[in-house]
C-alpha positions as CSV (number, residue, x, y, z in Angstrom):
1,X,25.3,-80.7,-9.2
2,X,22.0,-79.7,-7.5
3,X,23.3,-76.1,-7.2
4,X,24.0,-76.0,-10.9
5,X,20.6,-77.5,-11.8
6,X,18.9,-75.0,-9.5
7,X,20.8,-72.1,-11.1
8,X,19.8,-73.3,-14.6
9,X,16.2,-73.6,-13.5
10,X,16.2,-70.1,-12.0
11,X,17.8,-68.7,-15.2
12,X,15.2,-70.5,-17.3
13,X,12.4,-69.1,-15.1
14,X,13.9,-65.6,-15.3
15,X,14.2,-65.7,-19.1
16,X,10.9,-67.5,-20.1
17,X,8.4,-67.3,-17.2
18,X,9.0,-63.8,-15.8
19,X,9.8,-62.0,-19.0
20,X,8.2,-58.7,-19.9
21,X,5.1,-58.9,-22.0
22,X,5.5,-57.9,-25.7
23,X,4.1,-54.3,-26.0
24,X,1.3,-53.8,-28.4
25,X,0.6,-50.6,-30.2
26,X,-2.6,-48.6,-29.6
27,X,-4.4,-46.0,-31.6
28,X,-5.0,-42.9,-29.5
29,X,-5.1,-42.9,-25.7
30,X,-8.1,-45.2,-25.3
31,X,-10.4,-44.6,-22.3
32,X,-8.5,-41.5,-21.2
33,X,-9.8,-39.7,-24.2
34,X,-13.2,-39.5,-22.5
35,X,-11.9,-39.2,-18.9
36,X,-9.8,-36.1,-19.5
37,X,-12.6,-33.7,-20.5
38,X,-14.7,-34.9,-17.6
39,X,-11.8,-34.2,-15.2
40,X,-11.3,-30.8,-16.7
41,X,-15.0,-29.9,-16.3
42,X,-15.1,-31.2,-12.7
43,X,-11.9,-29.3,-11.8
44,X,-13.3,-26.1,-13.2
45,X,-16.4,-26.4,-11.0
46,X,-14.4,-27.4,-7.9
47,X,-12.0,-24.5,-8.4
48,X,-14.8,-22.0,-8.5
49,X,-16.5,-23.6,-5.5
50,X,-13.3,-23.5,-3.4
51,X,-12.8,-19.9,-4.4
52,X,-16.3,-18.8,-3.5
53,X,-17.0,-20.9,-0.4
54,X,-13.7,-21.1,1.3
55,X,-11.7,-18.0,0.5
56,X,-11.7,-15.9,3.6
57,X,-12.8,-12.4,2.4
58,X,-15.7,-13.9,0.5
59,X,-16.6,-16.5,3.0
60,X,-17.2,-14.1,5.9
61,X,-18.5,-11.0,4.2
62,X,-21.0,-12.3,1.6
63,X,-24.3,-14.1,2.3
64,X,-25.2,-17.6,1.2
65,X,-27.5,-16.4,-1.5
66,X,-24.9,-14.1,-3.0
67,X,-22.3,-16.9,-2.8
68,X,-24.6,-19.2,-4.7
69,X,-25.2,-16.6,-7.4
70,X,-21.5,-15.9,-7.8
71,X,-20.8,-19.6,-7.9
72,X,-23.3,-20.2,-10.7
73,X,-21.9,-17.3,-12.7
74,X,-18.3,-18.3,-12.1
75,X,-19.0,-22.0,-12.9
76,X,-20.6,-21.1,-16.2
77,X,-17.7,-18.8,-17.1
78,X,-15.1,-21.5,-16.2
79,X,-17.0,-24.1,-18.3
80,X,-17.0,-21.8,-21.3
81,X,-13.3,-21.2,-20.7
82,X,-12.6,-25.0,-20.6
83,X,-14.6,-25.4,-23.9
84,X,-12.6,-22.6,-25.5
85,X,-9.3,-24.2,-24.5
86,X,-10.4,-27.6,-25.8
87,X,-11.5,-26.0,-29.1
88,X,-8.2,-24.3,-29.5
89,X,-6.1,-27.4,-29.0
90,X,-5.3,-29.3,-32.3
91,X,-6.3,-32.9,-32.6
92,X,-2.7,-33.8,-33.1
93,X,0.4,-31.9,-32.3
94,X,3.0,-30.8,-34.9
95,X,5.3,-33.5,-33.6
96,X,2.7,-36.2,-34.0
97,X,1.9,-35.0,-37.5
98,X,5.6,-35.1,-38.5
99,X,5.9,-38.7,-37.1
100,X,2.8,-39.8,-38.9
101,X,4.0,-38.2,-42.1
102,X,7.3,-40.1,-41.8
103,X,5.5,-43.4,-41.3
104,X,3.3,-42.8,-44.3
105,X,6.4,-42.1,-46.4
106,X,8.0,-45.4,-45.3
107,X,5.0,-47.5,-46.0
């Protein structure tokens, strides 16, 4: 009898206590909407820095002053490229637009 009672208690605990939480819908991607542009900007700067300061032909043959000048120019170009890419991306994809249109037709 004790085994049966223990089995029922474990089943109750599995079903009620340890159940998955009910998912809630969100509008947008939340905090990641601000984090992603920041990560893109930092990655553009770091990529140029790695290229200028660690790539072997540039590292050994160019002086520090020239490296710094090339870094500033490259970093500005990469930042403009990142802004261009973000400007070219639509706010919502065609698939998202289609899904939203279907939801509006239902409601």
